[in-house]
Structures are given as structure tokens and as C-alpha cells.
C-alpha positions as CSV (number, residue, x, y, z in Angstrom):
1,X,127.8,109.9,120.2
2,X,124.4,111.7,119.8
3,X,123.7,115.4,120.2
4,X,120.3,116.7,120.8
5,X,118.8,120.3,120.0
6,X,117.2,121.6,123.1
7,X,115.2,123.9,121.2
8,X,113.6,121.2,118.6
9,X,115.0,117.9,120.2
10,X,116.5,116.9,116.9
11,X,118.7,114.1,117.4
12,X,122.0,114.2,115.5
13,X,124.6,111.5,115.6
14,X,128.2,112.6,115.3
15,X,131.6,111.2,115.9
16,X,133.0,112.7,118.6
17,X,136.6,113.0,116.8
18,X,134.8,115.3,114.6
19,X,134.0,117.9,117.3
20,X,136.9,120.1,118.0
21,X,138.5,120.1,121.3
22,X,137.5,124.2,121.8
23,X,134.1,123.7,120.6
24,X,131.3,124.9,123.1
25,X,128.3,125.4,120.9
26,X,127.0,123.5,117.7
27,X,124.3,125.1,115.5
28,X,121.3,122.5,114.8
29,X,120.8,122.2,110.9
30,X,117.2,121.4,111.6
31,X,116.0,124.6,113.0
32,X,118.7,126.7,112.9
33,X,119.1,127.7,116.9
34,X,122.5,127.4,118.6
35,X,122.8,125.9,121.6
36,X,125.8,124.8,124.4
37,X,127.1,121.3,123.7
38,X,127.0,120.6,127.1
39,X,123.3,121.1,127.2
40,X,122.4,119.2,124.0
41,X,124.8,116.1,124.6
42,X,122.6,112.9,125.0
43,X,125.5,110.1,124.9
44,X,123.3,108.1,127.1
45,X,119.8,108.6,125.6
46,X,118.1,105.2,124.9
47,X,117.2,103.5,122.0
48,X,113.5,103.6,121.5
49,X,112.3,100.4,119.8
50,X,108.5,99.8,118.9
51,X,107.2,96.0,118.2
52,X,104.1,96.5,116.1
53,X,102.0,95.4,113.0
54,X,98.3,96.1,112.2
55,X,97.7,92.5,112.6
56,X,96.8,90.2,115.6
57,X,98.8,86.7,116.0
58,X,102.1,87.5,114.5
59,X,104.0,87.4,117.7
60,X,104.2,90.9,118.7
61,X,104.1,90.4,122.6
62,X,106.2,87.3,122.6
63,X,108.8,89.2,120.6
64,X,108.8,92.2,122.5
65,X,109.3,90.5,125.8
66,X,111.7,88.3,124.7
67,X,113.8,91.1,123.0
68,X,113.7,93.0,126.3
69,X,114.5,90.2,128.4
70,X,117.3,89.4,126.1
71,X,118.9,92.8,126.4
72,X,118.7,93.2,130.0
73,X,120.6,89.7,130.1
74,X,123.5,91.3,128.1
75,X,123.6,94.0,130.9
76,X,121.4,96.8,129.3
77,X,118.8,98.8,131.6
78,X,115.6,98.0,129.4
79,X,112.3,99.4,129.8
80,X,109.6,97.6,128.7
81,X,106.1,99.3,127.5
82,X,102.6,98.0,127.2
83,X,100.5,100.0,125.1
84,X,97.5,97.1,124.8
85,X,94.4,97.0,126.7
86,X,95.1,93.3,126.6
87,X,98.0,93.8,129.0
88,X,99.9,90.7,127.8
89,X,103.1,91.7,128.7
90,X,102.7,91.5,132.3
91,X,101.1,88.3,132.3
92,X,103.8,86.7,129.9
93,X,106.3,87.8,132.6
94,X,104.2,86.2,135.6
95,X,104.0,89.9,137.7
96,X,101.0,92.1,138.4
97,X,102.3,95.5,138.8
98,X,99.2,98.1,141.0
99,X,99.8,100.6,138.5
100,X,101.5,101.4,135.0
101,X,101.4,103.2,131.9
102,X,98.1,105.1,132.2
103,X,98.6,106.5,135.8
104,X,102.1,107.9,134.6
105,X,100.7,110.1,131.7
106,X,97.8,111.3,133.5
107,X,100.1,112.1,136.5
108,X,98.1,110.3,138.7
109,X,101.6,108.6,139.9
110,X,105.1,109.5,139.4
111,X,107.5,107.3,137.9
112,X,108.5,105.6,140.9
113,X,105.4,104.3,141.7
114,X,103.9,103.4,138.1
115,X,107.5,101.5,137.0
116,X,107.8,98.2,138.1
117,X,111.1,95.8,138.1
118,X,110.2,92.8,136.6
119,X,113.6,91.1,136.4
120,X,117.0,92.4,137.0
121,X,117.9,95.5,135.1
122,X,114.1,95.0,133.1
123,X,111.5,97.6,134.0
124,X,107.6,97.6,133.0
125,X,105.1,99.9,132.6
126,X,101.9,97.9,132.2
127,X,99.3,98.6,130.0
128,X,95.7,96.7,130.3
129,X,92.2,98.1,130.4
130,X,92.9,101.4,132.2
131,X,94.4,102.2,128.5
132,X,90.8,102.0,127.2
133,X,90.2,105.6,129.2
134,X,94.0,106.8,128.4
135,X,92.9,106.3,124.7
136,X,89.5,108.5,124.9
137,X,91.6,111.0,126.8
138,X,94.1,111.1,124.0
139,X,91.1,111.5,121.3
140,X,89.4,114.4,123.4
141,X,92.5,116.5,122.9
142,X,92.4,119.1,120.3
143,X,95.8,119.8,120.1
144,X,99.1,117.7,120.8
145,X,97.4,114.5,121.6
146,X,99.8,112.4,119.8
147,X,102.6,113.6,121.6
148,X,101.2,112.8,125.2
149,X,103.3,109.6,125.7
150,X,106.4,111.4,124.2
151,X,106.0,114.5,126.6
152,X,105.5,112.1,129.8
153,X,108.5,109.6,128.9
154,X,111.3,112.5,128.4
155,X,111.5,112.3,132.1
156,X,113.0,109.0,132.4
157,X,114.3,108.1,128.4
158,X,117.7,108.7,129.7
159,X,117.8,106.2,132.7
160,X,117.5,103.2,129.7
161,X,119.8,102.3,127.3
162,X,116.5,100.8,125.8
163,X,112.6,101.4,125.5
164,X,111.0,98.1,124.1
165,X,107.0,99.0,123.2
166,X,104.6,96.1,122.7
167,X,101.5,97.6,120.7
168,X,97.7,96.6,120.2
169,X,97.1,94.7,116.6
170,X,95.0,97.5,115.3
171,X,95.6,101.3,114.3
172,X,94.5,103.3,117.2
173,X,95.6,106.4,119.2
174,X,98.3,104.8,121.2
175,X,99.9,103.6,118.3
176,X,100.3,106.5,116.9
177,X,102.0,107.9,120.1
178,X,104.5,105.5,120.2
179,X,105.3,106.5,116.3
180,X,105.7,109.9,117.1
181,X,107.9,108.7,120.2
182,X,110.1,105.8,118.5
183,X,112.8,106.3,115.8
184,X,112.9,102.4,115.0
185,X,110.3,100.1,114.4
186,X,110.5,96.3,114.7
187,X,107.8,94.2,113.0
188,X,107.0,90.8,113.3
189,X,105.7,89.1,110.3
190,X,104.1,85.6,110.4
191,X,104.7,83.5,107.3
192,X,101.3,83.6,105.9
193,X,99.3,85.5,103.2
194,X,97.3,87.7,105.4
195,X,100.4,88.8,107.4
196,X,102.2,90.1,104.2
197,X,99.1,92.1,103.4
198,X,99.2,93.8,107.1
199,X,102.5,94.5,106.4
200,X,101.8,96.2,103.3
201,X,99.0,98.0,105.1
202,X,101.3,99.0,108.1
203,X,103.7,100.4,105.7
204,X,101.3,102.9,104.3
205,X,100.1,104.1,107.4
206,X,103.5,104.4,108.9
207,X,104.6,106.8,105.6
208,X,101.9,109.5,106.9
209,X,103.4,109.6,110.2
210,X,107.2,109.7,108.4
211,X,105.8,112.8,106.6
212,X,106.4,114.5,110.3
213,X,109.2,112.7,111.4
214,X,111.7,112.0,108.9
215,X,114.1,109.9,111.7
216,X,111.4,107.4,111.9
217,X,112.2,104.5,110.0
218,X,111.4,100.2,109.6
219,X,114.7,98.8,111.1
220,X,113.6,95.1,111.4
221,X,111.4,92.5,110.0
222,X,111.2,89.2,111.8
223,X,109.8,86.5,110.3
224,X,107.9,84.4,113.1
225,X,106.2,80.8,113.1
226,X,108.6,79.5,110.5
227,X,107.3,75.8,110.1
228,X,109.4,73.9,107.8
229,X,106.6,71.2,107.9
230,X,105.2,73.2,105.4
231,X,108.3,73.7,103.6
232,X,107.3,75.3,100.0
233,X,104.9,77.8,101.6
234,X,107.3,79.0,104.0
235,X,110.0,79.2,102.1
236,X,108.0,81.5,99.7
237,X,106.8,83.9,101.8
238,X,110.3,84.3,103.1
239,X,111.7,84.6,99.5
240,X,108.9,87.3,99.1
241,X,110.0,89.3,102.5
242,X,113.9,88.8,101.2
243,X,112.5,90.6,97.8
244,X,111.1,93.2,99.0
245,X,112.7,94.0,102.3
246,X,115.9,92.5,101.9
247,X,118.3,94.8,104.4
248,X,115.7,94.5,107.1
249,X,114.9,91.0,107.6
250,X,116.3,89.3,110.6
251,X,117.0,85.8,111.3
252,X,113.7,83.8,111.2
253,X,112.1,82.4,114.7
254,X,111.2,78.9,114.4
255,X,108.0,77.9,115.3
256,X,109.0,76.0,118.7
257,X,106.6,74.9,121.3
258,X,108.9,76.1,124.1
259,X,107.8,79.5,123.1
260,X,104.0,78.7,123.1
261,X,104.8,77.4,126.6
262,X,106.2,80.5,128.8
263,X,103.2,82.3,128.9
264,X,102.0,79.7,131.1
265,X,104.4,79.8,133.4
266,X,105.1,83.5,133.7
267,X,108.6,83.0,132.1
268,X,110.6,84.6,129.2
269,X,112.1,81.8,127.0
270,X,115.7,82.2,128.4
271,X,114.6,81.6,131.8
272,X,112.1,78.6,130.6
273,X,114.3,76.7,128.2
274,X,117.1,78.3,127.5
275,X,118.4,75.2,125.0
276,X,115.5,75.1,123.5
277,X,115.7,76.7,119.5
278,X,113.6,79.7,120.4
279,X,115.9,80.8,122.8
280,X,118.7,80.4,120.0
281,X,116.5,82.4,117.6
282,X,115.5,85.3,120.0
283,X,119.5,85.7,121.1
284,X,120.5,85.7,117.3
285,X,117.7,88.8,117.5
286,X,119.1,90.5,120.4
287,X,122.9,90.1,118.8
288,X,121.0,91.6,115.8
289,X,119.7,94.6,117.5
290,X,122.6,95.4,119.2
291,X,124.7,95.6,115.9
């Protein structure tokens, strides 16, 4: 189970059998404050995963959408948050919500109005052009701008099993907000030299935030666009990933026409062609995350 300190919001993972039945209070080893267990327990708190890399064209949105859809297909309640001004998440799902993340953070609308149920057990907070104004608002904050997203989503995070974020290709204030909120980072990495360089650069950016959030870590690296028609180059890049990030590397997502066709029809890969290689590969990713 997960116990969260209500004072500093530090989450502590602990086996239930290690908590004596007579215990009523716990002491946080992070801030030193004591609290009643009934008030600190968050057994149903969502897992928070960011899909990001400071480079475009690596399959971030495709991975975020299909991971979220795959988790929902497995019976989990999922919130998919788009923090990119391009707003591709809703385009890929074939939906057009009237509001989204901007309206929720600025408190123009409440959760019931801003959240959109795109599929069964899959809700969306849309991004798009309104996020440009939100980023300016964050940039103007003298203090705590990096926590605006965290402060907003606290009110709804316990309603979901997973919260998945699609992020922009660049390093901007919204990406920083996401990394101050999530605990797990998933990096889609296309198997080419420029993307490998982008992975190194992102790692350096991430280290700056980890100074303030030691619970934030890379959990998954997903090789994308694996094309065995250029076997030697693909194999070399994959070997490099395994050499430097072995325990984080997930089964690759192979280049597949079905995956590239799904946005045109507003479908996930599981809806468009559930028997395709793309569906098989993204199902493997879902299983890896659930492990």
C-alpha cells in the first residue's frame, strides 16, 4: 500500500503486513511530522506517468494514446492529459472536447466540465492552442509556477488508477510542471542518431528536477519505429540503448503501417487493427507497465 504524509505529501510504499494492527499514527521520515494513518493512506492513488522527450517525431503522442487506451482495455480507470499546444491527443482519438486542461487550471471550469470521456474508462484533458496562454501565465508566476499542474490535479488524482501525460517536444514550463507532478517517466526513442542525442540531453534536464524530487525517475525507454529493413543500423542503436539503459528498455515498437494510419480514422491501434504488429507491441508495453 501507499501512505502519503499529509504535511509534505511524501509517498511511502510499505507492505500492509508490516503495519501492526494496533498502530494509529505514523511518522514521516521526510519531514518528521506525525499523522493518523486513516488520514495518510492513499491506497488508491493514481500512478502518474509522463511520456516525454525533448525531440519531435519519436512517437510520443502515439505511445501516450495507445498506452492509455491499452490500460483502459485492461479494466483500469485512466486519465490522459495533453500538455502540447498541437493538441494531437484528441485528434488521434477522434474527439473534440469543448474544454480541457487550460480551463481546469485557470479554474474557469471544474473537473466535471473540463474532463471528457473519450472511451470507456478513458478520460481526456485536452491541450491545444489554449495552452499557449497558460504557459504565459505560468511564466509570470513569481513563486510556485512549477506546481500549478500539481495543485490542480490533486483534487481528482484519487479517482484514477493511471494518469498519463503527453508532452511537447520542447523543454517548456508545462513540461517542467508535469515532471514536478509525475513519479515515472517513459521515454519513446526512435532508433536514430539524433534521438539518441536527444535522450542524453533530456537526461541532463531531468537531473536538474531530480535535485528537488528524488522520487522522480526514468522507468521505461521504448524503442520506436524499429525497422528491420535497415537491420544493421537498427541493431546498433538498440544495442547502445541496452548498454546504457538496460533495465529500463522495453520491447521495441516495430514500424507498422497500421499504427501510422490510426490518426486518420480517430482510432487507437486496438480499435483500428487489433491483430497488427503495432497492437501486439503496444500490448507488450501495457503489460510491462502493469508489472
